[in-house]
N, C-alpha and C positions, 0 to 999 in steps of 0.2 A: 728909816722905814725902806723896805726891800720895793725894787724897781717892779715894776708889773709884769707879769708870764709874757712871752711872745705871743701877740695877737691872734696871730695863727692866719692872716691876711696875707702873709709872703712865707716862703720856708725860712728859717734859720741859716746862715753862714752855714753853720757846720749842723748835721744830724744831730737832736739831742739823745737820742736814744744811742749813739755810737757806744757810751760809756755804762757800761754795768753798774747796779745799785752799790754793790759792795765796793768801787770805787770812789765812794762820795766826795773824798777832794777833789778828784780828777774830774767828775762830775761836774763839780761846782765851778772849777777852771773854766772848762768848756762853757757852762752856763754865762760865767761872765763874758767871754770871747765875744759871744753871741749878741749880748745884751750892747756891748760895745760896738759891736757893728751894724746892729740896728740902728746905734743914736749916732751916728757916725763919729763913734770915739775911736779911728783908728788907729793913732797911735797906741792906745790903749789896749787896742784887739790884739794888735802885731806883738805887742809883750806878752799878754795873755797865752797865746798861742804859741810863742817860742816857751814858754814855764811849763804849759802843756808836753811837749815835744822833748825837755828837758825830763821831765819827771817820767814820760813814759819810756824814756831812756834808760835810766836809772832802774824802773821798774822792771822792765824785759831784762838786764843784766841780773839784777837782785833774782827774779825769778830762774835763770838758770842756774843760777850759783857761780855765775862769772862776775862779777861786780867786782873783785880786785883789778879786774884786766881795765878796769876804765879809773882807775885810782891811781894817783901817786903820794907818795907819805900819808897814804891813809886817807885822804881828800880826792873827792870826785873832781874829776878834771871839768875843765871848762867846754860848754857844749861843741863847741869848734874844734876841740883839740882831740876829740874820741877819734882813734884809729880805727877803721870798721874792717879793716883787713886782719882776718886772725878771728873773727867773733862770727862765724859761720852760724852759731847757735841760736842769735838774734836775727831772724830772716826778715828782711827788709831788702829790696830791691835795689839795685846800684844806683837807678837812676833817681829814686828816693832818698836816697842817703846824700846825693849831689843835691838836694834840694834844703837839706838841712842849713847850710850856711847861710843861704837865702834868708830863710826862717830867724835864724840866730842874728845877721845884718837887721832885718828891718825890726825884730825885738829889743835890739839896741837902739836903734833910732828912735824906737816909739818908749823906751824907758830913760834913753841918757843923752840924747842929743840936742843941743840946743837950740841947733838951728835949720835942721831940718827936721820935716814932717811925713810921717807915713799918709800916703795917701789910696783911697779906696781903689786905686786902679791896679796898686801895689798889690794888696792883696787880693782881690780878684785875679789878678794872674798866678799868682800860685794855688789857687781854689782848689782845683783838682789833685793837685800834688799832694796838699793839707790833708784834704780827705784822705786819699787813698795812702798816704805815710802814716797817719793817726791809724786806720783800721789795720795797717800791718804790723804796726808797733803793738796796737791791742791784741791782736793774734799771738803774741810773743808771752802773755802772759797767762 
């Protein structure tokens, strides 16, 4: 059984209309991130946001025909290993590139850490950077 749609009483953590219909998988990941946030499942939300950004980075590099620049031995580099220097075709402002390590950090905590939990404040502190970073990466597609 699917969880109910957003009840409309408060805005979702990230706007549901950020991602167009043709990117169904990414839309679904965004939907799941919002549901997790609404239900105070902050670890799951952080993991879904990390997944969303990781997929968008790959999509942007593939769209520009430069995916090989973020691969080693034919496999995509880990999120934190992407070197943004020399990749000006994928347009994302420098300060947003700097938040990517935070997204990786909290996403990893949410998915893998046995001793630490992601808290609402962690996500709220990054909210504006997450939203604007998503919009910039989406403009590269």
